[in-house]
LOVODO-761678 format. One record per residue: x, z, y of N, C-alpha, C in turn. Coordinates in steps of 0.02 Angstrom, whole numbers, padded with zeros to 5 digits, always signed. Example, Ala and Ser with C-alpha at 12.3 -4.5 7.8 and 13.67 -1.06 7.14 Angstrom:
2
+00660+00390-00284+00615+00390-00225+00660+00390-00165
+00642+00354-00112+00684+00357-00053+00645+00394+00002
***
This chain:
332
+00610+00010+01024+00560-00035+01003+00546-00050+00942
+00481-00039+00931+00468-00052+00852+00458-00126+00820
+00490-00149+00787+00472-00216+00737+00418-00218+00696
+00358-00249+00707+00329-00256+00654+00331-00317+00626
+00380-00358+00646+00375-00446+00601+00399-00435+00536
+00367-00491+00494+00368-00497+00431+00382-00563+00400
+00402-00588+00354+00398-00646+00326+00359-00652+00269
+00306-00702+00280+00252-00726+00218+00259-00811+00234
+00258-00827+00152+00247-00896+00157+00290-00946+00205
+00357-00911+00206+00410-00942+00251+00387-00928+00322
+00341-00906+00344+00325-00908+00412+00356-00829+00434
+00360-00835+00506+00394-00750+00526+00320-00749+00567
+00282-00682+00547+00224-00668+00569+00234-00600+00623
+00213-00595+00660+00200-00542+00716+00205-00478+00709
+00158-00486+00665+00146-00415+00619+00119-00432+00537
+00121-00382+00506+00092-00397+00411+00001-00405+00420
-00027-00409+00470-00086-00418+00465-00114-00481+00470
-00136-00515+00404-00179-00588+00397-00259-00557+00391
-00301-00613+00429-00371-00593+00425-00375-00641+00364
-00409-00604+00310-00440-00636+00239-00498-00689+00266
-00516-00735+00212-00571-00781+00214-00645-00744+00222
-00676-00732+00285-00726-00707+00283-00786-00747+00345
-00848-00721+00365-00885-00751+00410-00843-00764+00473
-00806-00726+00485-00770-00708+00562-00730-00780+00560
-00685-00802+00496-00648-00842+00479-00687-00915+00485
-00748-00897+00503-00810-00967+00482-00820-01006+00546
-00797-00981+00618-00813-01003+00659-00732-01020+00706
-00719-01059+00745-00671-01055+00797-00668-00989+00845
-00742-00985+00869-00735-00930+00908-00696-00860+00872
-00710-00852+00816-00705-00789+00786-00619-00803+00765
-00587-00852+00746-00524-00851+00743-00494-00834+00814
-00511-00870+00848-00495-00849+00927-00484-00791+00936
-00543-00734+00929-00544-00669+00945-00504-00644+00900
-00490-00672+00853-00438-00626+00796-00370-00614+00834
-00362-00701+00847-00290-00693+00885-00290-00682+00939
-00326-00667+00985-00313-00625+01054-00319-00543+01029
-00331-00522+00975-00334-00458+00953-00279-00427+00931
-00225-00480+00908-00169-00464+00876-00166-00499+00794
-00212-00521+00768-00201-00550+00701-00153-00601+00693
-00094-00584+00657-00044-00629+00641-00053-00683+00610
-00105-00692+00566-00131-00771+00531-00182-00743+00515
-00232-00828+00499-00278-00816+00460-00301-00856+00399
-00334-00841+00350-00369-00890+00306-00430-00902+00322
-00441-00981+00338-00529-00981+00337-00559-00965+00272
-00623-00997+00305-00667-00955+00253-00657-01029+00202
-00701-01013+00136-00679-01058+00093-00718-01125+00060
-00686-01179+00057-00722-01231+00021-00733-01228-00047
-00798-01214-00069-00801-01203-00142-00811-01281-00177
-00789-01272-00232-00779-01329-00279-00860-01345-00296
-00889-01291-00300-00972-01308-00321-01012-01351-00247
-00967-01355-00201-00993-01375-00145-00986-01447-00146
-00922-01473-00173-00910-01529-00174-00938-01567-00245
-00936-01543-00292-00963-01562-00338-01037-01599-00347
-01081-01535-00301-01152-01545-00306-01163-01583-00249
-01133-01627-00201-01136-01682-00162-01136-01733-00190
-01070-01738-00235-01047-01794-00261-01105-01811-00317
-01138-01754-00368-01183-01768-00418-01249-01793-00369
-01267-01768-00316-01339-01793-00280-01327-01871-00268
-01261-01892-00235-01244-01956-00219-01264-01995-00269
-01216-01986-00327-01205-02037-00398-01305-02038-00405
-01324-02000-00404-01391-02000-00431-01432-02062-00399
-01416-02058-00334-01465-02103-00284-01415-02161-00290
-01359-02167-00306-01322-02246-00325-01334-02261-00365
-01328-02230-00443-01345-02255-00496-01395-02268-00529
-01449-02241-00508-01521-02225-00532-01563-02288-00551
-01546-02336-00511-01573-02407-00525-01535-02441-00564
-01457-02422-00577-01420-02491-00605-01403-02472-00666
-01435-02415-00709-01413-02389-00757-01399-02454-00814
-01435-02514-00823-01442-02557-00867-01396-02603-00839
-01373-02618-00788-01324-02659-00758-01248-02652-00753
-01217-02664-00804-01155-02641-00794-01099-02676-00769
-01126-02756-00723-01076-02793-00682-01095-02728-00612
-01150-02727-00594-01166-02680-00528-01124-02623-00523
-01110-02580-00565-01076-02513-00591-01010-02523-00549
-00984-02594-00562-00918-02599-00554-00904-02602-00462
-00957-02611-00441-00963-02604-00371-00940-02539-00338
-00960-02478-00376-00946-02429-00357-00897-02393-00364
-00852-02349-00328-00807-02311-00339-00816-02253-00384
-00770-02222-00416-00780-02171-00468-00792-02102-00418
-00816-02052-00450-00840-01984-00415-00782-01968-00361
-00720-01953-00387-00684-01915-00345-00658-01956-00292
-00687-02022-00278-00659-02068-00239-00722-02060-00173
-00764-02011-00186-00829-01994-00125-00814-01943-00085
-00822-01951-00020-00802-01898+00018-00872-01880+00039
-00883-01808+00055-00945-01782+00055-00934-01727+00140
-00998-01715+00145-00990-01673+00218-00969-01619+00211
-00982-01584+00167-00949-01507+00154-00882-01504+00168
-00837-01566+00127-00763-01575+00131-00746-01587+00204
-00770-01654+00216-00768-01680+00300-00774-01646+00341
-00819-01597+00348-00831-01545+00397-00782-01485+00402
-00754-01483+00333-00705-01437+00330-00635-01464+00344
-00621-01514+00343-00554-01543+00368-00572-01558+00447
-00619-01573+00488-00615-01561+00544-00630-01493+00579
-00635-01447+00530-00634-01375+00569-00557-01348+00561
-00532-01377+00509-00455-01351+00495-00411-01380+00546
-00436-01448+00569-00391-01482+00630-00410-01450+00685
-00477-01424+00707-00495-01406+00758-00471-01326+00788
-00455-01298+00737-00428-01234+00741-00365-01242+00736
-00332-01274+00704-00253-01294+00724-00225-01304+00803
-00277-01343+00830-00249-01370+00880-00259-01307+00947
-00306-01254+00917-00322-01207+00965-00286-01142+00970
-00261-01127+00909-00215-01064+00904-00150-01067+00889
-00124-01017+00902-00036-01021+00900-00035-00978+00845
-00053-00973+00786-00027-00919+00727-00050-00962+00665
-00016-00949+00622-00021-00989+00562-00116-00984+00528
-00113-01069+00519-00185-01077+00497-00190-01085+00411
-00219-01036+00363-00208-01065+00292-00286-01072+00286
-00284-01131+00259-00349-01160+00208-00359-01128+00147
-00421-01122+00125-00432-01096+00076-00485-01131+00034
-00453-01135-00057-00515-01180-00093-00518-01116-00144
-00570-01134-00159-00592-01089-00209-00638-01120-00281
-00610-01115-00323-00632-01142-00394-00575-01162-00440
-00592-01186-00514-00544-01195-00566-00541-01267-00588
-00565-01312-00574-00547-01365-00595-00521-01403-00556
-00459-01426-00590-00387-01452-00544-00408-01535-00553
-00453-01564-00565-00456-01630-00556-00466-01654-00487
-00516-01611-00432-00519-01633-00370-00482-01595-00315
-00448-01552-00330-00402-01495-00288-00345-01551-00273
-00320-01587-00303-00262-01618-00272-00280-01667-00203
-00317-01700-00208-00344-01754-00165-00366-01700-00099
-00404-01646-00120-00430-01600-00060-00353-01565-00041
-00335-01531-00072-00273-01517-00053-00217-01556+00008
-00207-01618-00016-00173-01669+00025-00212-01675+00092
-00274-01679+00096-00306-01682+00144-00302-01635+00201
-00315-01581+00176-00293-01514+00204-00238-01517+00231
-00184-01518+00196-00118-01528+00235-00122-01579+00289
-00149-01648+00278-00148-01707+00323-00179-01674+00386
-00243-01626+00373-00279-01600+00436-00249-01555+00470
-00187-01522+00459-00157-01477+00498-00128-01400+00473
-00152-01391+00401-00169-01328+00383-00093-01314+00366
-00061-01251+00397+00004-01229+00373+00022-01207+00302
-00038-01193+00277-00020-01166+00204-00096-01168+00168
-00095-01165+00102-00163-01153+00064-00156-01098+00030
-00232-01078+00029-00243-01003-00011-00295-01034-00073
-00266-01025-00137-00314-01053-00197-00338-00989-00229
-00419-00971-00238-00442-00922-00248-00463-00960-00329
-00443-00930-00377-00458-00962-00445-00491-00900-00483
-00542-00850-00465-00560-00806-00495-00618-00828-00545
-00621-00839-00610-00657-00864-00662-00695-00819-00699
-00750-00807-00679-00798-00753-00747-00805-00790-00806
-00767-00799-00865-00785-00832-00928-00850-00793-00963
-00918-00818-00977-00966-00797-00987-00970-00830-01079
-00937-00883-01104-00945-00893-01188-00884-00829-01199
-00933-00808-01275-00891-00771-01305-00832-00791-01355
-00840-00881-01345-00772-00910-01384-00721-00932-01343
-00734-00911-01279-00680-00947-01244-00605-00878-01236
-00552-00920-01270-00512-00876-01263-00479-00845-01205
-00440-00789-01196-00409-00791-01133-00351-00826-01136
-00316-00855-01182-00252-00911-01158-00278-00974-01137
-00343-00978-01154-00386-01040-01108-00394-01041-01051
-00399-00966-01008-00438-00944-00955-00363-00957-00917
-00305-00934-00931-00254-00925-00908-00214-00995-00892
-00227-01032-00955-00201-01103-00936-00223-01139-00905
-00289-01129-00893-00341-01162-00830-00313-01149-00761
-00280-01088-00765-00267-01062-00690-00211-01096-00691
-00169-01093-00739-00101-01123-00715-00101-01194-00719
-00140-01245-00738-00143-01303-00727-00147-01324-00674
-00226-01292-00645-00239-01287-00565-00173-01295-00529
-00161-01232-00538-00112-01240-00488-00028-01271-00487
-00001-01290-00536+00037-01332-00545+00027-01401-00523
-00056-01431-00548-00076-01514-00517-00073-01495-00437
-00103-01452-00426-00113-01443-00341-00034-01443-00305
-00003-01401-00326+00072-01398-00309+00102-01455-00290
+00105-01501-00351+00130-01557-00349+00102-01613-00295
+00051-01594-00273+00026-01656-00225+00043-01639-00149
+00067-01576-00137+00061-01542-00062+00139-01524-00062
+00160-01520+00005+00224-01481+00005+00215-01432+00080
+00162-01409+00082+00147-01351+00122+00146-01281+00062
+00175-01226+00095+00155-01167+00042+00098-01156+00019
+00089-01139-00048+00019-01116-00079+00026-01053-00105
-00014-01010-00086-00043-00943-00097-00093-00936-00156
-00094-00903-00197-00138-00896-00241-00172-00827-00251
-00232-00810-00241-00269-00747-00220-00284-00739-00311
-00256-00714-00350-00275-00688-00399-00313-00611-00432
-00338-00619-00493-00377-00564-00499-00339-00512-00547
-00365-00450-00559-00303-00410-00626-00354-00414-00694
-00376-00464-00699-00431-00456-00759-00367-00498-00810
-00321-00460-00817-00271-00498-00884-00254-00450-00917
-00231-00462-00986-00180-00424-01028-00138-00392-01000
-00081-00441-00961-00014-00430-00924-00027-00458-00861
-00044-00424-00795-00053-00466-00741+00013-00477-00716
+00073-00439-00735+00128-00473-00718+00165-00518-00731
+00149-00544-00811+00158-00618-00850+00115-00655-00807
+00058-00633-00795+00012-00691-00764+00026-00709-00697
+00076-00672-00652+00093-00669-00588+00157-00725-00606
+00200-00692-00645+00257-00748-00655+00235-00807-00673
+00187-00829-00710+00181-00907-00742+00149-00938-00672
+00111-00884-00639+00078-00940-00577+00127-00956-00525
+00184-00907-00517+00246-00922-00468+00284-00979-00497
+00300-00979-00578+00333-01029-00617+00294-01095-00602
+00230-01107-00593+00183-01170-00599+00184-01182-00521
+00205-01136-00457+00203-01174-00401+00196-01127-00341
+00151-01074-00356+00131-01014-00307+00181-00990-00279
+00181-00999-00189+00241-00987-00166+00236-00906-00149
+00145-00893-00151+00130-00819-00134+00088-00794-00166
+00063-00729-00183+00015-00710-00223-00026-00648-00182
-00085-00661-00178-00128-00596-00152-00168-00559-00194
-00133-00487-00188-00180-00428-00254-00230-00400-00224
-00287-00388-00239-00322-00455-00300-00388-00456-00261
-00420-00525-00303-00479-00536-00268-00524-00486-00276
-00578-00464-00238-00613-00424-00232-00688-00455-00258
-00701-00431-00321-00742-00435-00369-00816-00438-00337
-00870-00470-00347-00954-00475-00318-00976-00400-00369
-01011-00380-00299-01027-00320-00345-01095-00343-00378
-01111-00312-00444-01182-00323-00489-01212-00247-00500
-01297-00279-00479-01337-00219-00499-01411-00263-00515
-01450-00206-00522-01515-00232-00546-01566-00194-00503
-01619-00249-00485-01669-00223-00449-01721-00190-00501
-01739-00136-00492-01790-00123-00546-01873-00121-00518
-01870-00146-00448-01940-00162-00410-01952-00242-00446
-01903-00274-00443-01915-00355-00447-01893-00384-00517
-01843-00331-00543-01826-00350-00615-01779-00420-00602
-01747-00421-00567-01703-00446-00562-01629-00431-00537
-01570-00478-00550-01516-00458-00564-01484-00475-00483
-01443-00413-00456-01416-00439-00375-01347-00450-00389
-01326-00494-00354-01260-00501-00325-01234-00510-00283
-01200-00456-00232-01177-00472-00172-01099-00445-00162
-01094-00474-00112-01003-00445-00082-00996-00380-00073
-00952-00357-00093-00929-00293-00091-00892-00278-00046
-00891-00237+00011-00853-00212+00049-00801-00140+00014
-00744-00156+00037-00710-00114+00003-00696-00033+00042
-00669-00003-00001-00650+00070+00039-00555+00062+00031
-00536+00128+00070-00473+00122+00051-00452+00144-00011
-00490+00180-00050-00473+00196-00135-00459+00140-00165
-00489+00074-00150-00499+00011-00186-00419-00023-00196
-00357+00010-00143-00319-00019-00156-00273-00011-00210
-00277+00036-00245-00259+00086-00306-00217+00028-00352
-00248-00006-00363-00227-00049-00422-00188-00114-00371
-00186-00133-00318-00137-00178-00296-00084-00149-00273
-00089-00084-00256-00021-00052-00240+00006-00053-00308
-00016-00023-00371+00005-00026-00438+00059-00094-00450
+00014-00145-00446+00047-00194-00465+00108-00244-00421
+00088-00214-00347+00130-00250-00312+00209-00207-00302
+00204-00130-00327+00254-00100-00344+00287-00126-00393
+00255-00136-00455+00292-00171-00536+00311-00228-00493
+00288-00281-00462+00314-00355-00451+00350-00362-00411
+00372-00303-00361+00416-00318-00308+00497-00321-00343
+00511-00371-00316+00576-00411-00316+00605-00445-00386
+00537-00462-00413+00538-00486-00487+00521-00572-00491
+00487-00587-00437+00469-00634-00409+00495-00683-00364
+00508-00747-00370+00521-00782-00318+00454-00818-00260
+00421-00748-00252+00366-00763-00213+00354-00707-00162
+00323-00720-00108+00288-00662-00067+00239-00626-00098
+00210-00574-00073+00158-00539-00101+00119-00512-00040
+00050-00498-00041-00004-00478-00007-00053-00437-00019
-00058-00389-00008-00100-00340-00048-00179-00347+00008
-00237-00367-00023-00299-00384+00002-00359-00328-00021
-00343-00291-00073-00402-00241-00078-00399-00190-00050
-00449-00159-00019-00442-00075+00003-00398-00070+00060
-00389-00106+00100-00333-00093+00164-00410-00083+00225
-00402-00024+00260-00434-00029+00297-00413+00030+00371
-00339+00045+00369-00319+00084+00410-00235+00063+00413
-00209+00095+00464-00125+00091+00483-00105+00129+00418
-00126+00172+00386-00082+00198+00357-00102+00161+00280
-00150+00139+00284-00154+00077+00209-00100+00030+00208
-00082-00010+00272-00056-00060+00275+00019-00036+00274
+00047+00033+00299+00104+00040+00295+00116+00069+00212
+00075+00107+00155+00084+00107+00107+00094+00046+00050
+00046-00020+00078+00069-00079+00068+00141-00100+00071
+00166-00092+00135+00206-00110+00147+00269-00079+00093
+00261-00003+00103+00324+00024+00051+00306-00002-00018
+00248-00025-00064+00249-00038-00129+00264-00108-00141
+00311-00158-00083+00332-00200-00095+00286-00270-00067
+00238-00261-00023+00182-00324-00014+00223-00337+00064
+00235-00404+00079+00247-00424+00150+00203-00439+00192
+00147-00422+00172+00077-00446+00215+00012-00405+00192
-00031-00403+00237-00097-00378+00191-00143-00414+00229
-00204-00436+00195-00258-00465+00219-00328-00419+00207
-00354-00439+00287-00392-00365+00290-00471-00439+00304
-00514-00408+00284-00593-00428+00275-00635-00364+00297
-00645-00345+00263-00712-00286+00255-00702-00229+00315
-00642-00223+00329-00636-00177+00408-00650-00227+00469
-00628-00269+00460-00640-00315+00523-00737-00348+00530
-00752-00350+00462-00822-00358+00467-00861-00299+00491
-00852-00236+00477-00878-00173+00484-00870-00150+00557
-00798-00174+00589-00782-00136+00654-00772-00172+00696
-00762-00243+00679-00750-00302+00736-00676-00299+00745
-00653-00354+00765-00587-00381+00794-00553-00320+00822
-00589-00298+00874-00542-00259+00922-00523-00200+00890
-00539-00188+00825-00515-00120+00793-00452-00139+00776
-00419-00179+00772-00353-00222+00746-00299-00182+00804
-00320-00188+00874-00284-00134+00897-00259-00075+00884
-00313-00044+00862-00318+00030+00845-00267+00049+00786
-00268-00031+00732-00234-00015+00674-00164-00026+00697
-00147-00053+00736-00078-00072+00757-00046-00022+00781
-00081+00018+00842-00056+00067+00865-00059+00138+00822
-00097+00150+00783-00080+00182+00715-00017+00182+00680
-00001+00112+00675+00064+00088+00628+00104+00119+00670
+00112+00110+00727+00169+00104+00762+00202+00191+00770
+00128+00225+00784+00135+00288+00798+00175+00319+00734
+00146+00316+00681+00175+00341+00624+00242+00316+00617
+00265+00259+00623+00339+00241+00618+00382+00266+00674
+00364+00284+00738+00398+00332+00788+00423+00381+00757
+00355+00413+00727+00361+00497+00703+00411+00508+00649
+00403+00453+00598+00450+00456+00545+00519+00417+00551
+00529+00398+00608+00596+00367+00620+00625+00296+00582
+00550+00245+00586+00567+00197+00560+00574+00144+00618
+00615+00086+00616+00627+00051+00648+00589-00003+00660
+00576-00042+00572+00549-00090+00576+00489-00092+00515
+00479-00144+00517+00424-00158+00444+00481-00167+00371
+00523-00219+00408+00564-00239+00342+00596-00176+00312
+00615-00121+00354+00654-00063+00327+00625-00034+00272
+00546-00042+00284+00498+00007+00236+00483-00029+00164
+00483-00120+00173+00455-00149+00130+00484-00145+00059
+00451-00112+00000+00489-00122-00059+00522-00027-00076
+00508+00019-00017+00538+00047-00012+00521+00117-00060
+00453+00112-00103+00425+00143-00152+00393+00101-00189
+00445+00081-00245+00424+00023-00282+00467+00044-00354
+00447+00017-00407+00456+00017-00454+00545-00018-00478
+00540-00050-00419+00619-00081-00416+00682-00025-00420
+00663+00017-00389+00704+00063-00402+00713+00109-00454
+00679+00102-00510+00679+00137-00561+00699+00099-00635
+00729+00129-00654+00784+00099-00719+00729+00080-00772
+00679+00106-00772+00627+00106-00840+00558+00108-00811
+00529+00070-00786+00471+00058-00756+00417+00084-00790
+00419+00064-00873+00362+00053-00906+00368+00140-00916
+00417+00187-00922+00435+00250-00939+00397+00292-00883
+00423+00268-00826+00406+00293-00750+00316+00291-00762
+00277+00239-00771+00208+00222-00775+00176+00271-00801
+00209+00280-00881+00182+00335-00925+00186+00408-00894
+00257+00417-00889+00252+00469-00873+00202+00505-00807
+00195+00448-00764+00161+00473-00688+00079+00460-00725
+00066+00436-00773+00001+00450-00796-00012+00503-00832
+00025+00529-00859+00034+00588-00902+00021+00658-00856
+00069+00652-00804+00086+00714-00749+00007+00703-00700
-00017+00641-00693-00083+00653-00663-00132+00696-00691
-00146+00672-00777-00193+00714-00815-00180+00786-00823
-00143+00793-00821-00116+00890-00829-00138+00913-00752
-00113+00866-00709-00127+00908-00633-00190+00911-00621
-00218+00877-00656-00309+00883-00629-00335+00925-00633
-00359+00939-00552-00404+01014-00553-00473+00982-00520
-00520+01034-00560-00587+01003-00515-00603+01051-00458
***
């Protein structure tokens, strides 16, 4: 009997496959279909910081526009962050409904980098029944005057502030745009992250030559896109007091097995589910078990981190030698 169970964020998952935030996890029916087809946990669609801030600004505009010259009148109104808005309230209701309807861990998702409001919403999501939170804090700085350490500190402060207000596990979906992703991973864990997802899938950027406008759209990944995630997972394995999840480029059962061997405890799928539907999970699980039987593996735990840099005395030298060898062996 093949044992596919694994541990992630303190949960024992029946297999390593988590549904990443996507249009499928935007509805109760979608989440139920995922559970019926074998998913081990779900990350719900993201609540964006901009959604909250936009409604707050609109509400403030209508509340304050006639009272600017009456200081005493303003005292009757609470501050910005005391307002509840439709997006956040609907999201809380959705989390509560999903949690009551399925028997798998439900992870709520927050997307943004401001540490002011997330503590409030994080606590509310916990109270609504979320088993864990995922924080997606990818930020593209457009100012040439903004230093890299300022961006990093913004991430760290957000994680630290949120973690101080919740007791459920916190997973951070990080990107690889750092001088040293390994050090940034350590700082995120030190700030309170219980898990790290490697890596956020960037939006695809292009230009439409007919309309002369820029195009930005979600980018479905392919298997080769998992390269950087495998690299950094192998580097980070057993170096942090946190669980690792690979998010980018996981499309097949073989991709999942490679992720486990690099050191991941789980994988997060989105692109393949959008392309092939929830029923494809059965094929993925079948292929995983088939390979494990053929190669005499009894469990997922047996392979986690088996091909990682944890087994190398000098990881930097190993990476450098592998790089040189790959270039020397390249043939057209």
